[in-house]
C-alpha positions as CSV (number, residue, x, y, z in Angstrom):
1,M,-5.1,-6.4,16.4
2,T,-6.2,-4.0,13.7
3,G,-4.7,-4.0,10.2
4,E,-2.9,-0.7,10.9
5,E,-1.3,-2.2,14.0
6,R,-0.2,-5.3,12.1
7,H,1.3,-3.1,9.3
8,E,3.2,-1.0,11.9
9,R,4.7,-4.2,13.5
10,C,5.4,-6.2,10.4
11,R,8.9,-6.5,8.9
12,H,7.4,-6.0,5.4
13,G,5.5,-2.9,6.3
14,D,6.7,0.5,5.1
15,L,5.4,4.1,4.8
16,T,6.4,6.4,2.0
17,P,5.5,10.0,1.0
18,G,2.6,10.5,-1.4
19,W,0.4,13.3,-2.7
20,E,-3.4,13.7,-2.8
21,Q,-5.4,16.1,-5.0
22,E,-9.1,16.7,-5.3
23,L,-10.9,15.7,-8.5
24,D,-13.1,18.3,-10.2
25,G,-15.5,16.1,-12.2
26,F,-14.5,15.7,-15.8
27,R,-12.3,18.8,-15.8
28,G,-9.5,17.1,-14.0
29,F,-7.8,18.1,-10.7
30,K,-8.5,21.2,-8.7
31,G,-6.7,22.8,-5.8
32,P,-3.2,22.2,-4.5
33,E,-1.6,18.8,-3.9
34,K,-1.7,17.7,-0.2
35,P,1.2,15.6,1.1
36,I,0.1,12.3,2.6
37,V,1.8,9.1,3.9
38,V,1.1,6.0,1.8
39,P,1.4,2.5,3.3
40,L,3.4,0.0,1.3
41,C,4.2,-3.7,1.7
42,R,7.8,-4.7,0.8
43,W,6.8,-8.4,0.7
44,S,7.9,-9.8,-2.7
45,L,6.3,-12.5,-4.8
46,P,7.9,-15.9,-4.6
47,E,9.9,-17.0,-7.7
48,P,9.0,-18.1,-10.2
49,H,5.9,-16.1,-11.0
50,P,4.4,-14.9,-14.3
51,P,5.7,-11.5,-15.5
52,A,2.2,-10.0,-15.6
53,V,1.6,-10.8,-11.9
54,G,4.9,-9.1,-11.0
55,R,4.0,-6.0,-12.9
56,A,0.6,-5.8,-11.2
57,W,2.0,-5.9,-7.7
58,G,2.7,-2.3,-6.8
59,G,2.9,-2.7,-3.0
60,L,0.2,-0.2,-2.1
61,I,-2.1,-1.7,0.6
62,D,-5.2,-1.0,2.5
63,F,-4.9,-1.7,6.3
64,D,-8.4,-3.3,6.8
65,R,-8.7,-5.1,3.5
66,D,-5.1,-6.4,3.3
67,C,-3.1,-6.2,6.5
68,A,-5.9,-7.4,8.8
69,V,-6.0,-10.7,7.0
70,C,-2.4,-11.0,5.7
71,K,-1.0,-14.5,5.9
72,A,2.6,-13.3,5.2
73,Y,2.5,-11.2,8.4
74,D,6.0,-11.4,10.0
75,P,6.5,-9.4,13.3
76,L,9.7,-7.4,13.8
């Protein structure tokens, strides 16, 4: 099963709207923003955990890097 399939079937998996914009070197962004869908993981860190670790976890994931090897996978 691929990481994307695991994310779709996982009770912690979620999709949320996002935006993408092309970078123009050192001058910043160019062109209009494009709407995209961003995969998130709603799994939360077990308590207790250091505050810095909690701030670093944003939930944004990569299917192949994260979901394909996730040990917290919990099917719906």
